[in-house]
N, C-alpha and C positions, 0 to 999 in steps of 0.2 A: 234553600239551602244555604248553610251557613258559608258566607266567602272565605277562602285561605287566608292564614296567615293573621287573621283577625277575628275568626271567631264568627259567634252570633254579633257579636257586636261593631264590627268593621262596615256594616252596610248604614248606619247613621250617627251622623255628625252629631248630633246632640247626646248620644246613652256614652255614659262612660264605661269601659271595661274593667271588669271584676278589680284590674292590678291601678287604676285611678289614671286610664289613657284615655283621648281622642282618638281614636284608630284614624278615623280621618286626617287627622291632621298629621298623623306619624307617617301617612301614604301622602300628604303634602310635601313634609318634607323629603320625601324619598324622590320625588319628583326633582326637586330642588338638586338634591344630591345628582341628577344624572346631566345635568346642566351643565356648560362651560364655566370654567374657573374663572373666578373675578376676585380681585380683593383690593385693600385698603391700608394704607399707610400713613401715619400721621406723623409730621418733622418738625423741627423748631419753628421753620417760616413758612408752612404752608401744608397741603395735604396731597395725598396723590389715588386715584383709583383706577386699575384697570384690569382690561379682561381679555380675553380671549376671542375672535371674530373670524366664527368658521363658517363656509357653505356648505350646505351638502352636496352640491353641484358644481360644474366647472362653469356652469351657464348662468346662473347668478350673479345679478351686478352686484358685486360687493360693499359699492358705495351708498345702496340704498338700505343694508343692514346697520343699525345704530342703536348700539347696547349703554352705551354713557351719554347720559341725557342732562341738559339744565334746566334745572325748574325754573330758579330765576336768578338773579346776578350774582347771587352769594352762594349757592348752592347747588349742587350737583348728585346724580344719581347714575348708579349701577346695579346690575342682577344676577341672578344665576336661577335657571328655572324656565316655566312657559314664558316666553314673549307674549302673548295677547295681556294673560293677567299686568305684564307688567308696564303694560301702556297704558291699560284702563288705571290702574294707578299713579301712573306719571300724570294724566290728565289731571285726573282729583287733585294732587300734589300742586299742580299749577294753579288749578283753580284757587286753593286754598290762600296759596302765594300771594295771588293777584285780590283776593280777599281782603287779606290782613293789609296787603298795602294801598286798599281801597279806604280803609278804615282808621287806618295809623299812618299813612304817609309815609312807611320804611318798609321792606321786606322784612319775613319773620325771622327771630331765632333759630337757628336749628333744630333745636330740641323743640323746640313749638313745632316745628311742621312735620319732624320727626312722631311724635304722638300723632297728630293728624292722621299723618298713614297708618298707623297701628292701628289706632280706633277702628278705620275702614277696615283695616283685614281683620279684626277682632269680631266686627260685629257679621260678620261672614260666616263666625262661628258658633253664631249663638241659635238660628234656628234651623230646622230640618226646611228640605228641598231645595239648598244653596249646599254650596260646596267651599271649602276653606280657597284661599288664593296658592297658586303653585309656584310662588316664587319668594325667595329671599332677596333685601336691598342692603346694598350700602349706601348710607348717604354722608355726603362728606360738606361740611362748611364752615362758614366764616361769620361770628356775630359780635356785637360788642360785650355781653355777656360775659363768654364762655373762651373765646377765640376760637381756635382751630378746634373741628368737632369732627369725629368720624362715628356714625351709629351703625349699627347692625338691626335688620328688621325682619323676622319670622312668620312663616305664615298664621301661627298661633296669637298674634300682636303684640308679642314682647318683642322689646326690644333692649337693645346695652349699647354705651359706650366704649371703643374700642382704642388702643393706640395702634393696633395693627390686627386684621382679620382678614378671613377669607371663606370664599362659598363656594359651593359648588361641588362638580365631580372629583377633583384634587385636594379635596378643600384640608382632609388631615395632614399630608404630606406639607402642603404650602404652609398651614401653622407651623409644623413643626420646623422647616427652613425658616419663616421670619422668628422662632422664638430664641435660634441661632444667632439672627444676624441684625436683629431688632435693638437699639440704647436708645436711650430720652435724648441724648444732642444728634441724632440726624438730621443731614440736611436734607431740602426738599432734593435738591440733585443726585444725593444717596440714595434719597427713599425710591425717585425713578430707578437710580440702577438696579435697587435692592428688589421692585417690583416687577421687573424684566426679569433680573435672573430668577426668581419664584415661578412666575407663569411660566420658564422654560423647562423648572424641572420637572412639570406633565405635561408640557407639549408635546403632540404629537403630528409629528412630519418637521418642514424647516418652520422658521419663527420669522417672520417678518415685520416691518411697518405695515401690510398690508391686511395682516393676521391677529393682530392688536389691536387696542383701542384706548386710549388713556386720556384721564383730566384729570385736570390740577387747580386745587387754590392755590392761590398765590397770594400772600400777605407782604406789603408795603411793610421796608424797616419803620422804624422811630420817624427816623428824619425826614422820611419822605410825606408820610402821613401827618408831618409839620407842617411841611411845605402848604401855601396857600398860592398857586399860581394867581397870574392875573386872570380876572373873571370867575374867582371862587370855587374854580374846579378842582376839588383836591383826593389824592391818588387815595385809593380805596381795592380794599380786596377784593379779587373776583374769582370765579368759576366758570373755567373755559377747556374746553375740547382740545388738544394736539391734534394738529394736521398729522399727515404720513410724512411730511417732509421736517417737520419739528420731532414726531418720534423718533426718525430715521438718524437725527442726531444723537442717538443714545443706542450706540452700538453694544451689543448684549458681549462679555465675553466668554468662553468656551467655561460651561461649569463644572466640568470635571476636574481641569486643573485649577479651578476657581476655589475647589471642596478638599483641595491637599492636605492644606492645614489648617481646615475648618474655621479659619480668622474670619472676623466679620471685614466687613467693608470698612476701607479708611475712611475718613471722614476729611476732608479737604477744601479748602477755600474755594467758592464762588468760582467758575471760570467762564470762558466765552458761552460754551455748550448751557451753563447754568442762566447764563444773562439773554440765553432765546427764549428760554420760558419766560421771560416779560417781554419780550417781543413786542415790536407796534404793531404786528399784523391784525393783534384784536383789539379794537380801542377801549380803554377802562368807560363804563358809563356814566355819563355826567348827571353827578348829584348836588345839592345845596346845602348850604352849612349847616351841620348838623347842629338841633337842638332837643332840647329837652322833650321828654314825653308830658310833661307837665303843658309847658309851652304849647306845643303841638294841640295837644285836645282841650285843654283847660281856656287859653285864651289864643284861639287859631287866627284872630284878626287884630293881635296885638304885635306891633313892631319888632324887627328879630332884634334891633340895638337895645330896645326900652326894657330897664326892669321890670321884672314882676312888683305888681301893690305889695305890701308889706301886710300880713296877717295879725300875726305878733310884734309889738314894739315891747313889752317887758316892762313899760316903766322909763324908756331909753328916750332922751332927747333925739340923740342923733340915731336915726335909721339907716344909715350906711353904716353900719357898722361892720363888718365883715362877719363876725359871730353871730349875728342878727340875721344878716344875709343868708348865711349856711342854713339858720332856723327856719327863715322863711322856706329857702328851696326844699330843703328835708319834707316839709310838712306838705309843700306843695306837690311833691313826686311820691308821697303817701298816699294824698286825696287823688292824685290822678291813678296810680294802682287800683285803689278801691274802685275807683268811678269807672276804669276800665273793663276791670273783670267781675264785676256785680251790675252794672248799668247798660254798658255797651256792649256788650255780648250780646244780650236780647233785643237793646233799641234797635242797633244796627240792620237787624230782621225786618221789624217793622218799617223803619224809614231812614234807608241807607245813605243819604245824602244829606239827613239833618244833622248838624253841628252844633246845634243852638242847646240843646239839652243840657250837657254837661258844663259850661260856661254857668247856664243858671243856676245850676246845684251848685256849684261850687262858689257862687257869690251865696247863697243861702249858707251854704255852711260858714262860711267866713262871718258872716254877721254872727251866728254861733258861736264861735271862738272867740271872733271880739268881745263877745257878752261875756263867756265866762272870764276873762281874762279881766276886763274891766270889773266884774263881781269876786273874782278870789284877788284883786289889790284891796278889795275891802273887809275881808273877814279874819279873823284873828287864828293866824295860819299857824304860832306854836300851841295854843291852846286845842285846834283842832289834831292836832300830829301828838300831842305831849298831853292832853289830858281828855279829848273827849274819846277819842279812838282806844288810847289803854283801857277808859272805863270799860266800853265794849266789849274789850278782849276778856277784859275780867270776867265779865259776867257771863259771857260764851264758855270760861273755864269751869267756873262756878255750877252752871246751870249743868255742864256735861258730869259734874260727881256727882251730881244731886241725884242724876237720870241714873248712872253707875251703880249709887246707893241704894236705888229705888228696886233696883234689879233684886235684890237678896230681899227684897219683905215679900209682900201677900199678893203685889201685882205678878209674881210668877207663875200664880199658879190661877190666873185667867185663862181662858181661851179666846181665841189663839195667843200663845204667851207672846208678851210684848217684847220690844227689842230696845237698846236705848235708845236707838233714833227716835221710835216710834214716842217713848216717855219725852224725849227733848224736844220734838214738835209740839207736846202736850205744854211742857215750861215756856217757850218761845213759840207762839202760834205766829203764824205770818201768812197774810192771803198770796204774796207770791211764791212759797214753797209749794210743790206741787208734791206732798209724801206717797209714798209708794210707786213708783215711776219703775217703769220697766226698763233694763240696761240700754244705755244709749239714749234714752231719750231726756229732754232737755229736765233738768229738777225746777230750775225758775223760770216762772211763767213766762212767757214770751206775751204773754197779752198784758203783763204787769209792767214788762219792759217799754211795752209800745205807747200804753197811757202814760206810761212816765216820759218818757221823749217825746210826745204828742204834747203835753203841758209845757215841757221846758221850751219847745219850742212856741207855744201860744204867748211866751212870753218874753221869747228874745226876739223874736223876728219883728220886722215892720208890717203894719197891717196889707199893705198890697200883696208881700210874699205870703205873710200865712193865710191869703184868701185861695191862693192857687192850691188847690187840693193835689194836682198831681204832683209839685214838687213838692211840698211836705209828708208825702205818702212815700216820695222816694227816699227822700232824706231818714223821715224815720223808720223804716227798715232796713235801711243802710247801718244805721248806728242800733238800731236797738238787735236787731237780727245778728246783721255781718259782723260789728264790734263789741256789742256788750254780752251779747248772750253766749258767744265763741269763748270770749276772754273768761267770762265767770265760771263757764261750764267746765274749762282746763282748769283754771286757778282752783276750783273748790276741791280737784284729788288731791287726795292726802300722798299719794307719791308723786304727784308733780311738787306741791309743796317740800317735800323734802330733799327730793332731787334739786329744785331751784337754792336751797338755803346750803345743800352738802357743795354746789356747783360755788356759790357764793365764799365759802370756809377754805381758804389756799389746803392743800394737804399739807401733811408736818413732813418738814425735812430733816432729816437725820444728820445729826452733827457728832464730830468727833471730840468735843470740847475735852474731856473727859480724859480722853485717852492721850489728848496733846500737853495737857497739863500735868500727867502722873508722869508723863513722859520726862519733863523738866528737872523732875528730882529723882529720877531712877538711878542715876549715876552723880553723883554732885562734885561739883567743879566750879574751877572760879567762870570758866565759861558759862555753863547753865544760871549761877546764881549773876552774872552780869545781866545773861538774855532776859533774867525775872524782872530784873529790877528795873531795866529797859521799859518792857514789856507793860510793866506796873505803872511806870510813868507816863507810858503814853497812853493809856485806858483811863489814868486818871483826869489827863490834862484834856481826851477827846470829851470823859463825863463833864467836866468843867466846861467846855466849849458848848455841848448841847443844853446844860441847864443856861447858861449866857443865851443863845439863842432861843429857846424855848421862853425865858425872861421877855424878852424884846418881845416877841411875836405877842405873848400877851398880854404886854402893855399896849402895842401897838393897836392888839383888836379891842381892847377896853376902849382906849379911845374913840376910835372907828364906831365900836357900839353904842356909846355914849352919843356922837356927833348925828348915827342916824337917828336915835331912840329922840334926842330935843328936835330934829327937823321934823320927823312923823310927828312928833305932838303940836307942832305947830301950824302941821296943814292938815292934821286932823278936822278940825270944825268945817274947812273950806271943802269939804269934798260934798259934792253932789248927792242926793239921796236917790237910791236907783228904781224905787217905786213912782218916783216923780218925772222919768221920763218920757216923752212926749209919744214914743213908739210903742211902749210898754202895754201889754195886756191883761187883763185883769181873767184869773182863772174862772170866774162864773159869769165870764161874758156877757157882760154891762151889767150884772147886779153885783150889789155889794159884799166885797171882800170882807171874811172876818180872821182875825188875826188873831192867832191862839198862842199860848206863851210853850217856849220849848220843851222837848222830851225833859224829865227829870233825870232819866238817866244819864244823860250826858251832861247836864250843867249843876252836878251838885258839888265840882270844884271852885275854889273861893277865885277871884281875878287874881292874887299873889300868889298861886299855891300850883305852881306849873310841874314838879317832878312827883308829885304826890302821889297823882296818879301809875305812874311809871313804874314808883316802888311797889306801891298796892299789890301791883300786875306781878310783880316779881317773887312779893313773898304770895303769892293766890299759887302761879306756876311750880317754885321751889317748896312750898309748904313748908315755910322757917319756923313754922308757930312749936316746933317738936323740936327744936333743936338750940339752944341758947345760944354758941355762938354766931349761927348765921341770923339770929334775932337782935343781938348786940349790934352785929354791924349793921341790919340794916336801921335799927334806932340809931346809930350815929348817921346813916347816911339823909335820914329824916331831922336830926338836929343841922345837918351841915344846911339841909335844903332849905329849914326856916332863915339861919343866920344870913344865905344869901341869895336871899328871896332879889332884894334890890337891885344886887348886880345879875343876877339871873333872868329878871325881865328884861335888862336891856339886852344880854349878851344873847340869847337863844333866836328871839325873832332875829339877830343881825345875821347868828349864821345861815338859821335857813334860810333867809332872803339871799344870800351867797353863794347857799347849794343850789339851788333851783337856779342855775344859771343857763345862758343859750347852750353853751355846749354839752351839759347834762342833758338838758332836753334834746339836742340833737342825737346824742348817744342813746337815749329811750325810744326817738323816731325810729332808729336805723334799728334798732333792736324787733320792735315791732314789724318793720319791713320783713324781716328774714326770717319772723316769725310767723307771718301770716301771708306771705308771700316769696315762698323758698325754690318756686318752679322760673326761675326767669322771669320776676316780677307777677307770675300767677298764683293762686291760691294751690298750694298742694294738697295732695293726699293726706288724709287726718292719720297723725302717725298713731303707729302700731301701739297702743298700752302694755305696759310689762305684765309678764305673768305673775301671779302671786307671789311665786317664789323667787322673780325679781323684786317685787315691792318690799319682799319682807326681807331680801338684802338690800333693798336700799334702806330702808329703815334701820338697820344693825349697822351700816357703815355709817348713818346720821347718827347713831347714838355712841358707837367709837369716836367721832372725828369729836363731838361735842365734850366725850371726856378727856381728850388730848388737850384741847384749847385752853384751860386754863391751867397755871401752874398746879402743883400738887398741893402747895399749903394752901394756896386758896380755896382748888376743890375741897379738901378736908373742911374750910370754915362754911361753905355756902352749902356744899351737897352731901355731906357724909365726911364720918370719919372713916370708914372702911371704902375697897372699892365696892362689895357689894350694894355699900349702902348708898353712894354717886352712880350708880348705875341704876338704881332703883327711882331713883330720885327724876334721873334723866329721861327714864323711861316714862313717868306720870308725869312729866313736864309736855310730852310729846301727846300721848294719848288723846287730850282733847280736840286733837287737830288732827288723827290719823285714824279715828274711829268708820266715819263713811264721809262721801262726797254731800250727802244730806244735809249733814250738821255742818257742816264748813259752810253752805250756802247761805244759812242760817246767819252766821256771821258777816258773809260777803253782803248779804242784801240790806242789813240793817247800819253797815258800813257804808254803801250807797244812800241808802236813803240820810243818814245823816249828812254824805256830803252836800247831795244835791239840796236838804234842806236850809244847810248854810248858804249856797250859793242863791237859790231861790227862794228867799223866805215867805213868799207868798204862798207858795207850794203848804204850809204848814198849817193852813186853812182847811186843806182838804187829807 
């Protein structure tokens, strides 16, 4: 017989009802709704959680009832629902917090612990023979990532961050009451006051300090955190339960009189009562001086006052430069996050007490990074960025258009009918591209990436580190599968490239210049004429100052470029050959290496012709052959390029060297950390890809923004005389990069091959 209320679907946890619900979870939420009311409020200087504490009989020892529990010194928890389930979850949460402390030497971030609890609750909903936990939780904590945080976890395993929330029997009325009284500037003292008022709204009987339970997270002020008393014990946020005496210091006014005008609780400065929250009855836990994650897990034996050894120097003689120190710290932090997420997570389960593996992997990665820096200083960066890569992009554009034209030929009558992607793959076959992959599977072969990284490690590592197979395997998997595979997979998506370009282009700001100018002449008068003359004089003087400043900057940049060029020319014969260093190994493991010439695809430019490939790429993208004005403009640009080659040869490398600065690299590393580790320093779930409609909208927005980017007279010359022609030109320029991720993967792979072969010329033999 079917269970009432849920029909035939209520007996099984793993069976969805026709309405898309798991009825057993609905029953678990009903059990939570029968529990006593609990609530939490986040304040500017802390968090308060409170609950009713009732006993079924006067014979029950109320001191044994515990509903607010301390998980670790910075996190507390309260529940509504079934007490035994709460006891089990609290034990698991404490075990997770202790495991985190044992590995990392610090207590976990609040969100990390909430995810751990939610995972346990969600796993109880996936198999038959078990039931979901009949409890909802409010978790309050403080960490250095997010500050004070309040989370609610439900039986389904879902969790949310709240400013204020309530669970239990009276949760609907309690939330309504909190919505009326809460504001973002509430203090901890007023939050406790509001929590007591909210509980009294639905309290049955007399509410005293013996029938409620309160826990608070107190956050010291910035001054208290900055003070280091003797012995190095620094003030630290802490979670603790209030005793009955402390709870009694917060009398609750009559809610009826307080509700007359419906006003919110007034916020007042801390009083003696608020100071009692930070009384010395509960001592703060003693903690060590805060240290960075990189120092704790990558250099556990390094003295706390000793600086981290630099990885990159960027050719600077002064390694104590603050910008260089910041760069190395960011790089170490990135390595620490990656190793903690992808190595320590499973290595700690095998050997929990071992802390030597991560420092060894860091040492190996340092060798590789330093080798890349040394090799990068010996390659022609301007030739790579302005000649070779534009040539490859031009080849990509031409092959795409050739594949699109073949779709209209006899190939269309074959079975199965070909696509532009399949024809493009025939024009640019590459061993790394796996064509015809199912959605979600990698297009670029991970086997190819592993072999590529393996050969790079063979050339970059000293012999003793190369012989360590375990270290080499871990480093290879991190670089190939974690970094390269994920980055290439994301960048190959057409919508991601379009969204990236759209984000780099600032939105157009509407101006009312025309209406302002016309306003001067609507009513001709002496005043308007004087204002016009003064405005014209100011504009002319500002323009003159801008021209003078630009000319001075131009002269200074030219002189600096000449000095750098002369210095580089005098030092270039003294550079040692990387192939002759003692710790490099040959690809063939003792066999004689075969050096072959570079690919003719990327070496067709002459040494003194830097901008010609870029101009050729612009010609291909905009298809200027059919438009005389655009062809004339590009011809003049080529002529200027030829005439200014001696100056450009000195200026362009100088500008590139200034662009690749420590501050720029720091920004790149920070953006990478936010993208790869968005979840409090841990990898986040894969982002949801936009739908087809959203991708089309992104494409339309990009086309519209590109059309607005240039002034009308420039667009009419380069893109076409009419608006329709300009829109068509922009669309055709974006098509080679918008067809599919597989076509874009071809371009990314050949660019990767180009960069690797320039950095490690020995690989050209393979």
